C-alpha positions in Angstrom: 11.4 16.2 12.0 8.4 14.4 10.5 9.4 13.4 6.9 6.9 12.4 4.2 7.7 9.1 2.7 7.7 8.1 -1.0 7.2 4.3 -1.1 7.7 2.2 -4.2 5.0 -0.4 -4.8 6.0 -3.8 -6.2 3.1 -6.0 -7.2 4.4 -9.6 -7.2 2.8 -12.2 -9.4 4.1 -15.6 -10.5 7.7 -14.6 -9.7 7.6 -11.3 -11.5 6.8 -7.6 -10.7 3.7 -6.6 -12.6 1.4 -3.5 -12.8 -2.1 -3.1 -14.0 -4.9 -0.5 -14.4 -7.8 -0.7 -11.9 -6.4 -4.1 -10.8 -6.6 -5.5 -14.4 -4.6 -5.5 -17.7 -1.4 -6.6 -16.0 2.0 -6.0 -17.7 5.4 -7.3 -16.7 7.8 -4.8 -15.0 10.7 -7.0 -14.3 12.6 -9.3 -12.0 11.8 -8.7 -8.3 15.4 -8.5 -7.2 16.4 -6.0 -9.9 13.3 -3.8 -9.4 13.7 -3.8 -5.6 17.4 -2.9 -5.8 16.7 -0.2 -8.3 14.3 1.6 -6.1 16.4 1.1 -3.0 19.3 2.8 -4.8 17.2 5.6 -6.3 15.6 7.2 -3.3 12.6 5.2 -2.1 12.0 5.5 1.6 10.4 2.1 1.8 9.3 -0.8 -0.4 6.0 -2.5 -0.4 5.7 -5.9 -2.0 2.1 -7.0 -2.5 1.8 -10.7 -3.5 -1.4 -10.4 -5.7 -1.4 -14.1 -6.4 -0.8 -15.2 -2.8 -3.9 -17.3 -2.5 -2.7 -19.6 -5.3 1.1 -19.2 -5.1 3.3 -21.5 -3.2 4.1 -19.4 -0.1 7.6 -20.9 0.2 8.4 -19.4 -3.2 7.2 -16.0 -1.9 9.3 -16.2 1.3 12.4 -17.2 -0.8 12.0 -14.0 -2.9 11.4 -11.9 0.2 14.6 -13.2 1.8 16.6 -12.6 -1.4 15.2 -9.0 -1.8 16.1 -8.2 1.8 19.7 -9.1 1.1 19.8 -6.5 -1.6 18.1 -3.5 0.1 18.7 -1.2 3.1 15.3 0.5 3.3 12.3 -0.9 5.3 10.2 -3.6 3.6 6.4 -4.1 4.0 4.9 -7.3 2.6 1.3 -8.2 2.0 -0.8 -10.8 0.3 -2.5 -14.0 1.6 -1.5 -13.3 5.3 -3.9 -15.3 7.6 -2.1 -16.4 10.7 0.6 -15.7 13.3 2.7 -18.3 11.5 2.5 -16.1 8.3 3.7 -13.1 10.3 6.5 -15.1 11.9 7.7 -16.5 8.5 7.6 -13.0 6.9 9.5 -11.4 9.7 12.0 -14.2 9.7 12.5 -13.6 5.9 13.3 -9.9 6.6 10.0 -8.0 6.4 9.6 -5.0 8.7 5.9 -4.6 8.5 2.9 -6.6 7.2 0.1 -5.4 5.1 -3.1 -7.4 5.7 -6.4 -7.1 3.9 -8.9 -9.9 3.4 -8.3 -11.8 6.6 -8.9 -8.8 9.0 -12.0 -7.9 7.0 -13.3 -11.4 7.6 -11.9 -11.6 11.2 -11.2 -8.2 12.6 -10.4 -9.6 16.1 -7.2 -11.1 14.5 -5.7 -7.5 14.8 -5.7 -7.8 18.6 -3.8 -11.1 18.5 -1.1 -9.5 16.2 -0.9 -6.4 18.4 -0.3 -8.6 21.4 2.5 -10.6 19.9 4.2 -8.1 17.6 2.8 -4.6 18.4 0.7 -2.2 16.4 3.6 -0.6 14.6 4.0 -3.6 12.3 0.3 -3.9 11.2 -0.8 -2.1 8.1 -4.5 -2.4 7.3 -4.9 -2.4 3.5 -8.3 -1.3 2.2 -9.1 -1.4 -1.5 -12.0 0.9 -2.2 -14.2 1.7 -5.2 -16.8 4.4 -5.8 -20.3 3.1 -6.4 -22.6 5.0 -8.8 -26.4 4.7 -9.4 -27.7 6.4 -12.5 -24.3 8.1 -12.9 -24.6 9.6 -9.4 -21.9 8.8 -6.9 -23.6 7.2 -3.9 -20.9 5.7 -1.6 -17.6 3.9 -1.4 -17.5 0.1 -1.2 -14.6 -2.0 0.3 -13.2 -4.9 -1.8 -11.0 -7.9 -0.8 -9.2 -10.7 -2.7 -7.1 -8.2 -4.8 -10.2 -6.1 -5.6 -12.2 -9.1 -6.9 -14.8 -9.5 -4.0 -16.9 -6.8 -2.5 -17.7 -6.8 1.2 -20.7 -5.9 3.3 -18.9 -3.4 5.5 -19.4 0.4 5.7 -16.0 1.9 5.0 -16.0 4.4 7.8 -17.3 2.0 10.4 -14.5 -0.4 9.5 -11.9 2.4 9.7 -13.0 3.2 13.3 -13.1 -0.5 14.2 -9.6 -1.2 12.9 -8.3 1.9 14.7 -9.8 0.8 18.0 -8.5 -2.8 17.6 -4.9 -1.6 17.1 -3.6 -1.3 13.5 -0.6 0.9 13.1 -1.3 2.5 9.7 -3.9 2.4 6.9 -3.0 1.7 3.2 -5.9 3.2 1.3 -6.0 2.2 -2.4 -8.6 3.7 -4.8 -9.4 1.0 -7.3 -10.9 3.6 -9.6 -7.7 5.5 -9.8 -5.2 2.6 -9.7 -2.7 2.8 -12.6 -4.6 5.7 -14.2 -2.1 8.5 -13.2 -5.2 10.8 -12.8 -4.4 11.8 -9.2 -5.4 10.4 -5.8 -9.0 10.3 -4.6 -8.7 13.4 -2.3 -12.3 13.3 -1.2 -11.9 9.8 0.0 -8.6 10.5 1.8 -9.9 13.6 3.4 -12.9 11.8 4.9 -10.8 9.0 6.3 -8.3 11.4 7.8 -11.2 13.3 9.5 -12.4 10.2 11.4 -9.0 8.5 12.3 -5.8 10.0 13.6 -3.7 7.1 12.3 -1.2 7.6 9.6 -2.4 6.9 6.1 -0.5 5.7 3.1 -2.3 6.9 0.0 -2.4 4.7 -3.1 -4.0 4.6 -6.5 -3.7 7.4 -9.0 -0.3 9.0 -8.5 0.2 11.3 -11.5 1.2 14.9 -11.8 3.6 16.6 -9.4 0.9 19.1 -8.2 -1.5 16.3 -7.4 1.2 14.5 -5.4 1.9 17.8 -3.5 -1.8 18.4 -2.8 -2.5 15.0 -1.3 0.5 15.3 1.0 -1.1 18.4 2.5 -4.1 16.4 3.8 -4.0 15.7 7.5 -2.5 12.2 8.4 -1.3 11.5 4.9 2.3 10.7 5.8 3.2 8.5 2.8 2.5 7.9 -0.9 2.6 4.5 -2.5 3.7 4.9 -6.2 3.9 2.4 -9.0 2.9 3.4 -12.6 4.6 6.8 -12.7 7.9 5.5 -11.4 7.8 2.1 -13.2 7.6 3.7 -16.6 10.2 6.4 -15.6 7.6 9.2 -16.0 9.2 10.6 -12.9 12.1 9.3 -10.8 11.7 9.3 -7.0 14.5 11.8 -6.7 12.7 14.2 -9.1 9.5 13.9 -7.1 11.3 14.5 -3.8 13.1 17.6 -5.2 9.8 19.1 -6.3 8.3 18.4 -2.9 11.2 19.8 -1.0 11.1 23.0 -3.1 7.3 23.2 -2.3 7.9 23.1 1.4 7.3 19.4 2.1 9.9 17.6 4.4 11.3 14.7 2.5 14.5 12.7 3.1 17.3 12.3 0.5 
């Protein structure tokens, strides 16, 4: 049976778990070990830790936290942030990570995907894309891809890059709407539907998780197999078990 996954997102910054709105206005959520253990014990199917300060943090500090977190949890762990080499993959796997989320480096050097696929397999590679709507004279024109934690725009066409990454061998896409991030206004369904129509890979939807009906509707989109949630579970607006109970009662297969 194919279960839909509810994944807790832990943004790691300077040794703490934080959360912002549209990648800004960061607030402190808590100690990484405490937060990870809480979601492990309260129904998360997986944890994703995104080191949003990885470019300036001491990587050994991050690896130490990953190792300690893995000793406290039983669910799979995905880690992302500042990953640039086979050595980074090796160190994260040795620290306990199950999968690696990678953003800036594969946008700069897409062929790196083939190297990772050769050594570790597609199943461990999550291509993370941070995407923002671009408007001209208040009219929506297109989506633009950003890197460096949403700080730097790129020259790439979103849908060309989706196809390129699919062909090179990524295992899943993590699609984050910067416009919806932290707003609890619902996911960008139009964006997710367009991506699902051009790639058959599984998609983790991120950015905007809010009302239960909006969560239900996005899980009905083809290839959306997981939701990455942060704000609505960090502030206890909903618990993961509450969300799963609603989804199960609405005909969505989830695991308790």
